N, C-alpha and C positions, 0 to 999 in steps of 0.2 A: 503494499499499500504506500502510495506517495505521501510525503509529509510537507505540511504547509505551516509556516510560523507567520501569525498575524500580529502586528504591532498597532495596538490601539491607545487612543488619549482622549481627552476631553471633547473633541468634536463629535465623536460618535455618540456620547451619552447627552450632550447639549441637545441633540435632536429629540431627545425624550423629556427635556425639560429640567434636566440637572444644570444647576448653576456651575459655571467654571470658576476656576481661581483667578486667571490671568486675563480674561477678555475685558472689553470696557464693561464697566458695571459688575466686574466679577467679584469674588469673594474676598479677594485681598484688598481692594478698594475700600471695603468697609472694616478692615480688620488688620492690625499689624502682625504680620507674619510671625514675628518674634514673640508675640504675646499668646497666640493660639496655636503654633505648631512648632514649638521647641521645648527642649528640656527646661530651659531658663524659664520659659512662660509658665510650664506646668509647676515649677516650684514656687514662682512667684503668685500664682493666681489659678489653682487648679479649677476652681469653679467656672471661672471664664472659659478655660478650655474644654471641659465637659460640657459647657452650655453650647459652645461653638459646634462640638462634634454631634451632640444630641440633635440639634436642629438639622444637621445634614443627615443624620440617621432617619429622623422623622420624615424628611423629604422624599426618602427612598420609598415610602408607602404611598406616595401620590403618583409615581411615574412608573411607566412599563416600557419594556425594551421596544426599539423601533426595528424598521426593516433590515437595517445593517447588522443589528445583533442577530436577527433570524437569520439573515443570510449567511453570517460566519456558522451559525449552528448547522445549516443546512449542508454546508461543506463537509461536515463531519461524515455524511452518509457515503462520500466517496474517497475521502482523505483522512490521514492522521491530523488533526489540526491542534496545534498549541497557540493559545492566545496569550500574549504578554502585553499585559495594560498597565498604563501608568494610573487608570481610574481606580478610586476607591469603593466604587458603588458595586452592586451585584447584577447589574443587568445582563452581563454575558451569562452568568449562572441561570438567571430567571429565564433566558431565552433557551437554555438547554445545553449550552456549551459545557463540556466536560473537562477540558484541560486548561486550566487558566493560571497564569502567574500573575500575581498583583505585585508589581515594583514598590509601590508605597503603601502596602497595607491594605486593609478592608473595614469599612466602616462598621460591619456588623461584628468585628472582633476587636477586643480591647484587652492589652496585657496588664495584668495587676503590676503595680509598683511595689507592693508589698511582699508578693509571691511571685518571683519572675517566670516560673513555669506554668502560671494559672492564667488562661485566656478566656476571658468572658465572651459568650455569645449574647450579642445584643438583642433584648426582647422588649425592655422598657428603658427608659432614660437612666443613665449611669450616674451615680451620685459619689461625692467624697467617700462616704463610709464603705462603698465598695472597693476602694483603692487603698485608702490609707490606714 
């Protein structure tokens, strides 16, 4: 079976309504990256970081995969497909793709800062008591 590697980024999920980080009116325009996406930001204000990511997680319940996500999944009928994505959403998975590498992590997974081997599967908003 022939193999295909697909590289995907924000553009594929933007079509589904996911806010991008770098576009005009993107998420970084309303937030200082160092405050919400760095170890220093976490140490200084974990509530802000959790709120930022809880909002991103909640947004995933309001969107669905688009034709591009489903088109990639359809390729799996004839090829061994690996999707390498910068996206932190789960739209490739929802569309049915099986072999996905998330370069920047996944919104529905959060690692505990107290127990490094503990990874939370997001079901409801994560709170400080869950991590510290």
